[in-house]
CHARMM internal coordinates of N, CA and C (Angstrom, degrees):
IC EDIT
DIST 1 N 1 CA 1.4457
DIST 1 CA 1 C 1.5310
ANGL 1 N 1 CA 1 C 110.21
DIST 1 C 2 N 1.3119
ANGL 1 CA 1 C 2 N 117.03
DIHE 1 N 1 CA 1 C 2 N -43.24
DIST 2 N 2 CA 1.4573
ANGL 1 C 2 N 2 CA 120.50
DIHE 1 CA 1 C 2 N 2 CA 179.88
DIST 2 CA 2 C 1.5160
ANGL 2 N 2 CA 2 C 112.45
DIHE 1 C 2 N 2 CA 2 C -63.18
DIST 2 C 3 N 1.3334
ANGL 2 CA 2 C 3 N 116.42
DIHE 2 N 2 CA 2 C 3 N -41.00
DIST 3 N 3 CA 1.4599
ANGL 2 C 3 N 3 CA 119.70
DIHE 2 CA 2 C 3 N 3 CA 178.59
DIST 3 CA 3 C 1.5202
ANGL 3 N 3 CA 3 C 111.36
DIHE 2 C 3 N 3 CA 3 C -66.41
DIST 3 C 4 N 1.3202
ANGL 3 CA 3 C 4 N 117.01
DIHE 3 N 3 CA 3 C 4 N -35.46
DIST 4 N 4 CA 1.4613
ANGL 3 C 4 N 4 CA 120.60
DIHE 3 CA 3 C 4 N 4 CA 177.64
DIST 4 CA 4 C 1.5249
ANGL 4 N 4 CA 4 C 110.57
DIHE 3 C 4 N 4 CA 4 C -65.94
DIST 4 C 5 N 1.3196
ANGL 4 CA 4 C 5 N 116.96
DIHE 4 N 4 CA 4 C 5 N -36.56
DIST 5 N 5 CA 1.4619
ANGL 4 C 5 N 5 CA 120.24
DIHE 4 CA 4 C 5 N 5 CA 177.12
DIST 5 CA 5 C 1.5285
ANGL 5 N 5 CA 5 C 110.41
DIHE 4 C 5 N 5 CA 5 C -66.74
DIST 5 C 6 N 1.3146
ANGL 5 CA 5 C 6 N 116.78
DIHE 5 N 5 CA 5 C 6 N -33.17
DIST 6 N 6 CA 1.4663
ANGL 5 C 6 N 6 CA 119.64
DIHE 5 CA 5 C 6 N 6 CA 175.44
DIST 6 CA 6 C 1.5210
ANGL 6 N 6 CA 6 C 111.28
DIHE 5 C 6 N 6 CA 6 C -65.56
DIST 6 C 7 N 1.3219
ANGL 6 CA 6 C 7 N 117.87
DIHE 6 N 6 CA 6 C 7 N -30.58
DIST 7 N 7 CA 1.4647
ANGL 6 C 7 N 7 CA 120.71
DIHE 6 CA 6 C 7 N 7 CA 174.36
DIST 7 CA 7 C 1.5258
ANGL 7 N 7 CA 7 C 110.36
DIHE 6 C 7 N 7 CA 7 C -62.76
DIST 7 C 8 N 1.3313
ANGL 7 CA 7 C 8 N 116.47
DIHE 7 N 7 CA 7 C 8 N -40.45
DIST 8 N 8 CA 1.4708
ANGL 7 C 8 N 8 CA 120.71
DIHE 7 CA 7 C 8 N 8 CA 175.76
DIST 8 CA 8 C 1.5274
ANGL 8 N 8 CA 8 C 109.00
DIHE 7 C 8 N 8 CA 8 C -62.81
DIST 8 C 9 N 1.3144
ANGL 8 CA 8 C 9 N 116.41
DIHE 8 N 8 CA 8 C 9 N -45.50
DIST 9 N 9 CA 1.4657
ANGL 8 C 9 N 9 CA 120.99
DIHE 8 CA 8 C 9 N 9 CA -179.53
DIST 9 CA 9 C 1.5240
ANGL 9 N 9 CA 9 C 111.53
DIHE 8 C 9 N 9 CA 9 C -60.00
DIST 9 C 10 N 1.3222
ANGL 9 CA 9 C 10 N 117.10
DIHE 9 N 9 CA 9 C 10 N -38.35
DIST 10 N 10 CA 1.4627
ANGL 9 C 10 N 10 CA 120.49
DIHE 9 CA 9 C 10 N 10 CA 178.62
DIST 10 CA 10 C 1.5227
ANGL 10 N 10 CA 10 C 111.24
DIHE 9 C 10 N 10 CA 10 C -60.14
DIST 10 C 11 N 1.3135
ANGL 10 CA 10 C 11 N 116.76
DIHE 10 N 10 CA 10 C 11 N -38.82
DIST 11 N 11 CA 1.4641
ANGL 10 C 11 N 11 CA 120.96
DIHE 10 CA 10 C 11 N 11 CA 177.81
DIST 11 CA 11 C 1.5231
ANGL 11 N 11 CA 11 C 109.83
DIHE 10 C 11 N 11 CA 11 C -68.49
DIST 11 C 12 N 1.3189
ANGL 11 CA 11 C 12 N 116.96
DIHE 11 N 11 CA 11 C 12 N -49.73
DIST 12 N 12 CA 1.4658
ANGL 11 C 12 N 12 CA 121.84
DIHE 11 CA 11 C 12 N 12 CA -176.01
DIST 12 CA 12 C 1.5251
ANGL 12 N 12 CA 12 C 111.44
DIHE 11 C 12 N 12 CA 12 C -58.89
DIST 12 C 13 N 1.3054
ANGL 12 CA 12 C 13 N 117.52
DIHE 12 N 12 CA 12 C 13 N -44.30
DIST 13 N 13 CA 1.4686
ANGL 12 C 13 N 13 CA 121.11
DIHE 12 CA 12 C 13 N 13 CA -174.80
DIST 13 CA 13 C 1.5188
ANGL 13 N 13 CA 13 C 113.62
DIHE 12 C 13 N 13 CA 13 C -64.38
DIST 13 C 14 N 1.3119
ANGL 13 CA 13 C 14 N 117.94
DIHE 13 N 13 CA 13 C 14 N -18.10
DIST 14 N 14 CA 1.4696
ANGL 13 C 14 N 14 CA 120.68
DIHE 13 CA 13 C 14 N 14 CA 178.63
DIST 14 CA 14 C 1.5212
ANGL 14 N 14 CA 14 C 112.62
DIHE 13 C 14 N 14 CA 14 C -73.63
DIST 14 C 15 N 1.3366
ANGL 14 CA 14 C 15 N 117.13
DIHE 14 N 14 CA 14 C 15 N -13.89
DIST 15 N 15 CA 1.4586
ANGL 14 C 15 N 15 CA 121.00
DIHE 14 CA 14 C 15 N 15 CA -172.34
DIST 15 CA 15 C 1.5280
ANGL 15 N 15 CA 15 C 111.38
DIHE 14 C 15 N 15 CA 15 C -127.09
DIST 15 C 16 N 1.3353
ANGL 15 CA 15 C 16 N 117.70
DIHE 15 N 15 CA 15 C 16 N 93.59
DIST 16 N 16 CA 1.4675
ANGL 15 C 16 N 16 CA 120.47
DIHE 15 CA 15 C 16 N 16 CA 179.96
DIST 16 CA 16 C 1.5266
ANGL 16 N 16 CA 16 C 113.57
DIHE 15 C 16 N 16 CA 16 C -55.75
DIST 16 C 17 N 1.3168
ANGL 16 CA 16 C 17 N 117.33
DIHE 16 N 16 CA 16 C 17 N -33.29
DIST 17 N 17 CA 1.4651
ANGL 16 C 17 N 17 CA 119.56
DIHE 16 CA 16 C 17 N 17 CA 179.91
DIST 17 CA 17 C 1.5297
ANGL 17 N 17 CA 17 C 110.87
DIHE 16 C 17 N 17 CA 17 C -66.55
DIST 17 C 18 N 1.3129
ANGL 17 CA 17 C 18 N 117.79
DIHE 17 N 17 CA 17 C 18 N -32.10
DIST 18 N 18 CA 1.4669
ANGL 17 C 18 N 18 CA 121.81
DIHE 17 CA 17 C 18 N 18 CA 176.03
DIST 18 CA 18 C 1.5271
ANGL 18 N 18 CA 18 C 109.58
DIHE 17 C 18 N 18 CA 18 C -69.21
DIST 18 C 19 N 1.3155
ANGL 18 CA 18 C 19 N 117.08
DIHE 18 N 18 CA 18 C 19 N -43.22
DIST 19 N 19 CA 1.4648
ANGL 18 C 19 N 19 CA 120.68
DIHE 18 CA 18 C 19 N 19 CA 177.65
DIST 19 CA 19 C 1.5246
ANGL 19 N 19 CA 19 C 110.00
DIHE 18 C 19 N 19 CA 19 C -59.47
DIST 19 C 20 N 1.3216
ANGL 19 CA 19 C 20 N 116.92
DIHE 19 N 19 CA 19 C 20 N -43.97
DIST 20 N 20 CA 1.4675
ANGL 19 C 20 N 20 CA 121.31
DIHE 19 CA 19 C 20 N 20 CA 178.32
DIST 20 CA 20 C 1.5251
ANGL 20 N 20 CA 20 C 110.43
DIHE 19 C 20 N 20 CA 20 C -61.77
DIST 20 C 21 N 1.3253
ANGL 20 CA 20 C 21 N 117.23
DIHE 20 N 20 CA 20 C 21 N -42.43
DIST 21 N 21 CA 1.4653
ANGL 20 C 21 N 21 CA 121.14
DIHE 20 CA 20 C 21 N 21 CA -179.98
DIST 21 CA 21 C 1.5279
ANGL 21 N 21 CA 21 C 111.22
DIHE 20 C 21 N 21 CA 21 C -58.80
DIST 21 C 22 N 1.3129
ANGL 21 CA 21 C 22 N 117.64
DIHE 21 N 21 CA 21 C 22 N -38.06
DIST 22 N 22 CA 1.4680
ANGL 21 C 22 N 22 CA 120.67
DIHE 21 CA 21 C 22 N 22 CA -178.93
DIST 22 CA 22 C 1.5248
ANGL 22 N 22 CA 22 C 112.63
DIHE 21 C 22 N 22 CA 22 C -58.10
DIST 22 C 23 N 1.3219
ANGL 22 CA 22 C 23 N 118.21
DIHE 22 N 22 CA 22 C 23 N -27.08
DIST 23 N 23 CA 1.4668
ANGL 22 C 23 N 23 CA 120.36
DIHE 22 CA 22 C 23 N 23 CA -178.00
DIST 23 CA 23 C 1.5237
ANGL 23 N 23 CA 23 C 113.36
DIHE 22 C 23 N 23 CA 23 C -76.10
DIST 23 C 24 N 1.3232
ANGL 23 CA 23 C 24 N 117.57
DIHE 23 N 23 CA 23 C 24 N -13.58
DIST 24 N 24 CA 1.4690
ANGL 23 C 24 N 24 CA 120.03
DIHE 23 CA 23 C 24 N 24 CA -179.95
DIST 24 CA 24 C 1.5283
ANGL 24 N 24 CA 24 C 112.32
DIHE 23 C 24 N 24 CA 24 C -141.96
DIST 24 C 25 N 1.3034
ANGL 24 CA 24 C 25 N 117.09
DIHE 24 N 24 CA 24 C 25 N 27.44
DIST 25 N 25 CA 1.4663
ANGL 24 C 25 N 25 CA 122.23
DIHE 24 CA 24 C 25 N 25 CA -177.18
DIST 25 CA 25 C 1.5238
ANGL 25 N 25 CA 25 C 111.71
DIHE 24 C 25 N 25 CA 25 C -66.33
DIST 25 C 26 N 1.3236
ANGL 25 CA 25 C 26 N 114.67
DIHE 25 N 25 CA 25 C 26 N 148.32
DIST 26 N 26 CA 1.4595
ANGL 25 C 26 N 26 CA 121.73
DIHE 25 CA 25 C 26 N 26 CA 176.36
DIST 26 CA 26 C 1.5263
ANGL 26 N 26 CA 26 C 109.22
DIHE 25 C 26 N 26 CA 26 C -94.17
DIST 26 C 27 N 1.3179
ANGL 26 CA 26 C 27 N 116.87
DIHE 26 N 26 CA 26 C 27 N 129.99
DIST 27 N 27 CA 1.4672
ANGL 26 C 27 N 27 CA 120.13
DIHE 26 CA 26 C 27 N 27 CA 178.39
DIST 27 CA 27 C 1.5251
ANGL 27 N 27 CA 27 C 111.31
DIHE 26 C 27 N 27 CA 27 C -62.45
DIST 27 C 28 N 1.3136
ANGL 27 CA 27 C 28 N 116.24
DIHE 27 N 27 CA 27 C 28 N -36.27
DIST 28 N 28 CA 1.4669
ANGL 27 C 28 N 28 CA 120.35
DIHE 27 CA 27 C 28 N 28 CA -174.87
DIST 28 CA 28 C 1.5273
ANGL 28 N 28 CA 28 C 112.64
DIHE 27 C 28 N 28 CA 28 C -70.86
DIST 28 C 29 N 1.3218
ANGL 28 CA 28 C 29 N 117.49
DIHE 28 N 28 CA 28 C 29 N -32.36
DIST 29 N 29 CA 1.4663
ANGL 28 C 29 N 29 CA 120.78
DIHE 28 CA 28 C 29 N 29 CA -175.40
DIST 29 CA 29 C 1.5333
ANGL 29 N 29 CA 29 C 112.18
DIHE 28 C 29 N 29 CA 29 C -127.36
DIST 29 C 30 N 1.3183
ANGL 29 CA 29 C 30 N 116.39
DIHE 29 N 29 CA 29 C 30 N 28.61
DIST 30 N 30 CA 1.4645
ANGL 29 C 30 N 30 CA 121.06
DIHE 29 CA 29 C 30 N 30 CA -173.87
DIST 30 CA 30 C 1.5270
ANGL 30 N 30 CA 30 C 112.47
DIHE 29 C 30 N 30 CA 30 C -51.94
DIST 30 C 31 N 1.3110
ANGL 30 CA 30 C 31 N 117.46
DIHE 30 N 30 CA 30 C 31 N -59.01
DIST 31 N 31 CA 1.4640
ANGL 30 C 31 N 31 CA 120.12
DIHE 30 CA 30 C 31 N 31 CA -174.57
DIST 31 CA 31 C 1.5239
ANGL 31 N 31 CA 31 C 112.30
DIHE 30 C 31 N 31 CA 31 C -70.80
DIST 31 C 32 N 1.3220
ANGL 31 CA 31 C 32 N 117.66
DIHE 31 N 31 CA 31 C 32 N -35.29
DIST 32 N 32 CA 1.4630
ANGL 31 C 32 N 32 CA 120.53
DIHE 31 CA 31 C 32 N 32 CA 178.89
DIST 32 CA 32 C 1.5243
ANGL 32 N 32 CA 32 C 110.73
DIHE 31 C 32 N 32 CA 32 C -63.79
DIST 32 C 33 N 1.3396
ANGL 32 CA 32 C 33 N 116.26
DIHE 32 N 32 CA 32 C 33 N -46.93
DIST 33 N 33 CA 1.4641
ANGL 32 C 33 N 33 CA 120.35
DIHE 32 CA 32 C 33 N 33 CA 179.53
DIST 33 CA 33 C 1.5242
ANGL 33 N 33 CA 33 C 111.39
DIHE 32 C 33 N 33 CA 33 C -68.55
DIST 33 C 34 N 1.3079
ANGL 33 CA 33 C 34 N 116.83
DIHE 33 N 33 CA 33 C 34 N -40.27
DIST 34 N 34 CA 1.4597
ANGL 33 C 34 N 34 CA 121.29
DIHE 33 CA 33 C 34 N 34 CA 179.82
DIST 34 CA 34 C 1.5241
ANGL 34 N 34 CA 34 C 110.96
DIHE 33 C 34 N 34 CA 34 C -60.82
DIST 34 C 35 N 1.3152
ANGL 34 CA 34 C 35 N 117.25
DIHE 34 N 34 CA 34 C 35 N -41.95
DIST 35 N 35 CA 1.4621
ANGL 34 C 35 N 35 CA 121.52
DIHE 34 CA 34 C 35 N 35 CA -177.32
DIST 35 CA 35 C 1.5256
ANGL 35 N 35 CA 35 C 112.61
DIHE 34 C 35 N 35 CA 35 C -63.38
DIST 35 C 36 N 1.3122
ANGL 35 CA 35 C 36 N 118.00
DIHE 35 N 35 CA 35 C 36 N -21.58
DIST 36 N 36 CA 1.4689
ANGL 35 C 36 N 36 CA 122.22
DIHE 35 CA 35 C 36 N 36 CA -179.18
DIST 36 CA 36 C 1.5277
ANGL 36 N 36 CA 36 C 112.80
DIHE 35 C 36 N 36 CA 36 C -79.96
DIST 36 C 37 N 1.3138
ANGL 36 CA 36 C 37 N 117.46
DIHE 36 N 36 CA 36 C 37 N -14.19
DIST 37 N 37 CA 1.4640
ANGL 36 C 37 N 37 CA 121.70
DIHE 36 CA 36 C 37 N 37 CA -176.60
DIST 37 CA 37 C 1.5255
ANGL 37 N 37 CA 37 C 111.48
DIHE 36 C 37 N 37 CA 37 C -86.58
DIST 37 C 38 N 1.3414
ANGL 37 CA 37 C 38 N 117.16
DIHE 37 N 37 CA 37 C 38 N 155.35
DIST 38 N 38 CA 1.4648
ANGL 37 C 38 N 38 CA 119.02
DIHE 37 CA 37 C 38 N 38 CA 172.94
DIST 38 CA 38 C 1.5332
ANGL 38 N 38 CA 38 C 109.59
DIHE 37 C 38 N 38 CA 38 C -59.19
DIST 38 C 39 N 1.3105
ANGL 38 CA 38 C 39 N 116.37
DIHE 38 N 38 CA 38 C 39 N 123.35
DIST 39 N 39 CA 1.4592
ANGL 38 C 39 N 39 CA 121.33
DIHE 38 CA 38 C 39 N 39 CA -176.81
DIST 39 CA 39 C 1.5102
ANGL 39 N 39 CA 39 C 113.52
DIHE 38 C 39 N 39 CA 39 C 82.64
DIST 39 C 40 N 1.3090
ANGL 39 CA 39 C 40 N 116.80
DIHE 39 N 39 CA 39 C 40 N -3.23
DIST 40 N 40 CA 1.4572
ANGL 39 C 40 N 40 CA 121.20
DIHE 39 CA 39 C 40 N 40 CA -176.72
DIST 40 CA 40 C 1.5150
ANGL 40 N 40 CA 40 C 113.98
DIHE 39 C 40 N 40 CA 40 C -66.66
DIST 40 C 41 N 1.3269
ANGL 40 CA 40 C 41 N 116.97
DIHE 40 N 40 CA 40 C 41 N -41.09
DIST 41 N 41 CA 1.4634
ANGL 40 C 41 N 41 CA 118.78
DIHE 40 CA 40 C 41 N 41 CA -179.57
DIST 41 CA 41 C 1.5238
ANGL 41 N 41 CA 41 C 110.97
DIHE 40 C 41 N 41 CA 41 C -67.51
DIST 41 C 42 N 1.3186
ANGL 41 CA 41 C 42 N 116.29
DIHE 41 N 41 CA 41 C 42 N -39.72
DIST 42 N 42 CA 1.4728
ANGL 41 C 42 N 42 CA 119.88
DIHE 41 CA 41 C 42 N 42 CA 176.68
DIST 42 CA 42 C 1.5314
ANGL 42 N 42 CA 42 C 110.29
DIHE 41 C 42 N 42 CA 42 C -62.70
DIST 42 C 43 N 1.3321
ANGL 42 CA 42 C 43 N 116.05
DIHE 42 N 42 CA 42 C 43 N -39.48
DIST 43 N 43 CA 1.4624
ANGL 42 C 43 N 43 CA 120.72
DIHE 42 CA 42 C 43 N 43 CA 177.46
DIST 43 CA 43 C 1.5201
ANGL 43 N 43 CA 43 C 110.58
DIHE 42 C 43 N 43 CA 43 C -64.89
DIST 43 C 44 N 1.3283
ANGL 43 CA 43 C 44 N 116.80
DIHE 43 N 43 CA 43 C 44 N -45.50
DIST 44 N 44 CA 1.4726
ANGL 43 C 44 N 44 CA 120.76
DIHE 43 CA 43 C 44 N 44 CA 177.67
DIST 44 CA 44 C 1.5223
ANGL 44 N 44 CA 44 C 110.60
DIHE 43 C 44 N 44 CA 44 C -56.93
DIST 44 C 45 N 1.3236
ANGL 44 CA 44 C 45 N 115.88
DIHE 44 N 44 CA 44 C 45 N -47.73
DIST 45 N 45 CA 1.4640
ANGL 44 C 45 N 45 CA 120.19
DIHE 44 CA 44 C 45 N 45 CA -179.33
DIST 45 CA 45 C 1.5270
ANGL 45 N 45 CA 45 C 111.11
DIHE 44 C 45 N 45 CA 45 C -59.67
DIST 45 C 46 N 1.3175
ANGL 45 CA 45 C 46 N 116.42
DIHE 45 N 45 CA 45 C 46 N -41.41
DIST 46 N 46 CA 1.4627
ANGL 45 C 46 N 46 CA 120.79
DIHE 45 CA 45 C 46 N 46 CA 179.78
DIST 46 CA 46 C 1.5289
ANGL 46 N 46 CA 46 C 111.38
DIHE 45 C 46 N 46 CA 46 C -65.55
DIST 46 C 47 N 1.3268
ANGL 46 CA 46 C 47 N 116.52
DIHE 46 N 46 CA 46 C 47 N -43.36
DIST 47 N 47 CA 1.4693
ANGL 46 C 47 N 47 CA 120.41
DIHE 46 CA 46 C 47 N 47 CA 178.66
DIST 47 CA 47 C 1.5206
ANGL 47 N 47 CA 47 C 110.47
DIHE 46 C 47 N 47 CA 47 C -64.39
DIST 47 C 48 N 1.3315
ANGL 47 CA 47 C 48 N 117.34
DIHE 47 N 47 CA 47 C 48 N -46.15
DIST 48 N 48 CA 1.4717
ANGL 47 C 48 N 48 CA 120.51
DIHE 47 CA 47 C 48 N 48 CA -179.55
DIST 48 CA 48 C 1.5226
ANGL 48 N 48 CA 48 C 111.19
DIHE 47 C 48 N 48 CA 48 C -63.47
DIST 48 C 49 N 1.3246
ANGL 48 CA 48 C 49 N 117.06
DIHE 48 N 48 CA 48 C 49 N -37.46
DIST 49 N 49 CA 1.4633
ANGL 48 C 49 N 49 CA 120.30
DIHE 48 CA 48 C 49 N 49 CA 177.18
DIST 49 CA 49 C 1.5274
ANGL 49 N 49 CA 49 C 110.26
DIHE 48 C 49 N 49 CA 49 C -62.23
DIST 49 C 50 N 1.3315
ANGL 49 CA 49 C 50 N 116.31
DIHE 49 N 49 CA 49 C 50 N -44.84
DIST 50 N 50 CA 1.4637
ANGL 49 C 50 N 50 CA 120.60
DIHE 49 CA 49 C 50 N 50 CA 177.87
DIST 50 CA 50 C 1.5269
ANGL 50 N 50 CA 50 C 110.32
DIHE 49 C 50 N 50 CA 50 C -61.31
DIST 50 C 51 N 1.3267
ANGL 50 CA 50 C 51 N 116.43
DIHE 50 N 50 CA 50 C 51 N -48.89
DIST 51 N 51 CA 1.4682
ANGL 50 C 51 N 51 CA 119.78
DIHE 50 CA 50 C 51 N 51 CA -178.92
DIST 51 CA 51 C 1.5268
ANGL 51 N 51 CA 51 C 111.61
DIHE 50 C 51 N 51 CA 51 C -63.65
DIST 51 C 52 N 1.3323
ANGL 51 CA 51 C 52 N 116.81
DIHE 51 N 51 CA 51 C 52 N -34.65
DIST 52 N 52 CA 1.4561
ANGL 51 C 52 N 52 CA 120.12
DIHE 51 CA 51 C 52 N 52 CA 177.72
DIST 52 CA 52 C 1.5192
ANGL 52 N 52 CA 52 C 112.39
DIHE 51 C 52 N 52 CA 52 C -64.03
DIST 52 C 53 N 1.3178
ANGL 52 CA 52 C 53 N 115.79
DIHE 52 N 52 CA 52 C 53 N -34.67
DIST 53 N 53 CA 1.4612
ANGL 52 C 53 N 53 CA 120.50
DIHE 52 CA 52 C 53 N 53 CA -179.89
DIST 53 CA 53 C 1.5228
ANGL 53 N 53 CA 53 C 113.88
DIHE 52 C 53 N 53 CA 53 C -84.22
DIST 53 C 54 N 1.3282
ANGL 53 CA 53 C 54 N 116.86
DIHE 53 N 53 CA 53 C 54 N -37.32
DIST 54 N 54 CA 1.4669
ANGL 53 C 54 N 54 CA 120.31
DIHE 53 CA 53 C 54 N 54 CA -170.56
DIST 54 CA 54 C 1.5234
ANGL 54 N 54 CA 54 C 114.68
DIHE 53 C 54 N 54 CA 54 C -122.33
DIST 54 C 55 N 1.3034
ANGL 54 CA 54 C 55 N 117.81
DIHE 54 N 54 CA 54 C 55 N -7.32
DIST 55 N 55 CA 1.4603
ANGL 54 C 55 N 55 CA 119.94
DIHE 54 CA 54 C 55 N 55 CA -178.03
DIST 55 CA 55 C 1.5170
ANGL 55 N 55 CA 55 C 110.75
DIHE 54 C 55 N 55 CA 55 C 67.52
DIST 55 C 56 N 1.3080
ANGL 55 CA 55 C 56 N 115.78
DIHE 55 N 55 CA 55 C 56 N -150.22
DIST 56 N 56 CA 1.4610
ANGL 55 C 56 N 56 CA 121.20
DIHE 55 CA 55 C 56 N 56 CA -175.75
DIST 56 CA 56 C 1.5262
ANGL 56 N 56 CA 56 C 112.81
DIHE 55 C 56 N 56 CA 56 C -87.19
DIST 56 C 57 N 1.3217
ANGL 56 CA 56 C 57 N 118.06
DIHE 56 N 56 CA 56 C 57 N 3.51
DIST 57 N 57 CA 1.4672
ANGL 56 C 57 N 57 CA 120.17
DIHE 56 CA 56 C 57 N 57 CA 178.88
DIST 57 CA 57 C 1.5221
ANGL 57 N 57 CA 57 C 109.97
DIHE 56 C 57 N 57 CA 57 C -66.60
DIST 57 C 58 N 1.3017
ANGL 57 CA 57 C 58 N 116.07
DIHE 57 N 57 CA 57 C 58 N 149.85
DIST 58 N 58 CA 1.4598
ANGL 57 C 58 N 58 CA 120.91
DIHE 57 CA 57 C 58 N 58 CA 176.82
DIST 58 CA 58 C 1.5217
ANGL 58 N 58 CA 58 C 107.92
DIHE 57 C 58 N 58 CA 58 C -154.98
DIST 58 C 59 N 1.3261
ANGL 58 CA 58 C 59 N 118.08
DIHE 58 N 58 CA 58 C 59 N 141.50
DIST 59 N 59 CA 1.4576
ANGL 58 C 59 N 59 CA 119.87
DIHE 58 CA 58 C 59 N 59 CA -175.62
DIST 59 CA 59 C 1.5279
ANGL 59 N 59 CA 59 C 114.60
DIHE 58 C 59 N 59 CA 59 C -73.86
DIST 59 C 60 N 1.2752
ANGL 59 CA 59 C 60 N 118.94
DIHE 59 N 59 CA 59 C 60 N 8.46
DIST 60 N 60 CA 1.4655
ANGL 59 C 60 N 60 CA 121.94
DIHE 59 CA 59 C 60 N 60 CA 178.80
DIST 60 CA 60 C 1.5037
ANGL 60 N 60 CA 60 C 110.20
DIHE 59 C 60 N 60 CA 60 C 144.85
DIST 60 C 61 N 1.2991
ANGL 60 CA 60 C 61 N 115.15
DIHE 60 N 60 CA 60 C 61 N -175.57
DIST 61 N 61 CA 1.4589
ANGL 60 C 61 N 61 CA 119.80
DIHE 60 CA 60 C 61 N 61 CA 178.74
DIST 61 CA 61 C 1.5172
ANGL 61 N 61 CA 61 C 108.37
DIHE 60 C 61 N 61 CA 61 C -74.98
DIST 61 C 62 N 1.3193
ANGL 61 CA 61 C 62 N 116.16
DIHE 61 N 61 CA 61 C 62 N 110.32
DIST 62 N 62 CA 1.4530
ANGL 61 C 62 N 62 CA 122.23
DIHE 61 CA 61 C 62 N 62 CA -177.71
DIST 62 CA 62 C 1.5205
ANGL 62 N 62 CA 62 C 107.97
DIHE 61 C 62 N 62 CA 62 C -124.82
DIST 62 C 63 N 1.3118
ANGL 62 CA 62 C 63 N 117.05
DIHE 62 N 62 CA 62 C 63 N 126.69
DIST 63 N 63 CA 1.4571
ANGL 62 C 63 N 63 CA 121.58
DIHE 62 CA 62 C 63 N 63 CA 176.16
DIST 63 CA 63 C 1.5181
ANGL 63 N 63 CA 63 C 107.57
DIHE 62 C 63 N 63 CA 63 C -95.77
DIST 63 C 64 N 1.3282
ANGL 63 CA 63 C 64 N 116.70
DIHE 63 N 63 CA 63 C 64 N 103.73
DIST 64 N 64 CA 1.4595
ANGL 63 C 64 N 64 CA 120.89
DIHE 63 CA 63 C 64 N 64 CA -175.76
DIST 64 CA 64 C 1.5213
ANGL 64 N 64 CA 64 C 112.56
DIHE 63 C 64 N 64 CA 64 C -78.89
DIST 64 C 65 N 1.3203
ANGL 64 CA 64 C 65 N 117.50
DIHE 64 N 64 CA 64 C 65 N -1.78
DIST 65 N 65 CA 1.4587
ANGL 64 C 65 N 65 CA 119.78
DIHE 64 CA 64 C 65 N 65 CA -176.92
DIST 65 CA 65 C 1.5215
ANGL 65 N 65 CA 65 C 113.72
DIHE 64 C 65 N 65 CA 65 C -91.46
DIST 65 C 66 N 1.3347
ANGL 65 CA 65 C 66 N 117.68
DIHE 65 N 65 CA 65 C 66 N -5.82
DIST 66 N 66 CA 1.4659
ANGL 65 C 66 N 66 CA 119.84
DIHE 65 CA 65 C 66 N 66 CA 179.75
DIST 66 CA 66 C 1.5261
ANGL 66 N 66 CA 66 C 110.16
DIHE 65 C 66 N 66 CA 66 C -125.10
DIST 66 C 67 N 1.2986
ANGL 66 CA 66 C 67 N 114.53
DIHE 66 N 66 CA 66 C 67 N 154.96
DIST 67 N 67 CA 1.4598
ANGL 66 C 67 N 67 CA 120.15
DIHE 66 CA 66 C 67 N 67 CA 176.87
DIST 67 CA 67 C 1.5211
ANGL 67 N 67 CA 67 C 108.00
DIHE 66 C 67 N 67 CA 67 C -88.08
DIST 67 C 68 N 1.3052
ANGL 67 CA 67 C 68 N 116.36
DIHE 67 N 67 CA 67 C 68 N 126.27
DIST 68 N 68 CA 1.4590
ANGL 67 C 68 N 68 CA 121.17
DIHE 67 CA 67 C 68 N 68 CA 178.59
DIST 68 CA 68 C 1.5207
ANGL 68 N 68 CA 68 C 109.82
DIHE 67 C 68 N 68 CA 68 C -72.39
DIST 68 C 69 N 1.3249
ANGL 68 CA 68 C 69 N 117.76
DIHE 68 N 68 CA 68 C 69 N 150.07
DIST 69 N 69 CA 1.4697
ANGL 68 C 69 N 69 CA 120.51
DIHE 68 CA 68 C 69 N 69 CA -179.63
DIST 69 CA 69 C 1.5281
ANGL 69 N 69 CA 69 C 112.88
DIHE 68 C 69 N 69 CA 69 C -55.23
DIST 69 C 70 N 1.3131
ANGL 69 CA 69 C 70 N 118.13
DIHE 69 N 69 CA 69 C 70 N -36.01
DIST 70 N 70 CA 1.4615
ANGL 69 C 70 N 70 CA 120.37
DIHE 69 CA 69 C 70 N 70 CA -178.13
DIST 70 CA 70 C 1.5199
ANGL 70 N 70 CA 70 C 112.76
DIHE 69 C 70 N 70 CA 70 C -72.85
DIST 70 C 71 N 1.3489
ANGL 70 CA 70 C 71 N 117.85
DIHE 70 N 70 CA 70 C 71 N -9.68
DIST 71 N 71 CA 1.4610
ANGL 70 C 71 N 71 CA 121.15
DIHE 70 CA 70 C 71 N 71 CA 179.75
DIST 71 CA 71 C 1.5265
ANGL 71 N 71 CA 71 C 111.78
DIHE 70 C 71 N 71 CA 71 C -86.74
DIST 71 C 72 N 1.3118
ANGL 71 CA 71 C 72 N 117.67
DIHE 71 N 71 CA 71 C 72 N -12.93
DIST 72 N 72 CA 1.4732
ANGL 71 C 72 N 72 CA 121.19
DIHE 71 CA 71 C 72 N 72 CA -179.45
DIST 72 CA 72 C 1.5004
ANGL 72 N 72 CA 72 C 111.56
DIHE 71 C 72 N 72 CA 72 C -84.59
END
COOR INIT
IC SEED 1 N 1 CA 1 C
IC BUILD
């Protein structure tokens, strides 16, 4: 599950505008607004794929928008 979430993070990190959107996203229109951004549809697809496989479970508080020190 954790490795699959890193796949989502790999997609998100390619698009700075998506990372910026996450800081002020609307709960009501999250996916609709995200899909309008460059890389947004790819990000949506990646998130939905993750949720389809694992649901709302998550191994802890993980910030997918930054590279962890151990990833360098």
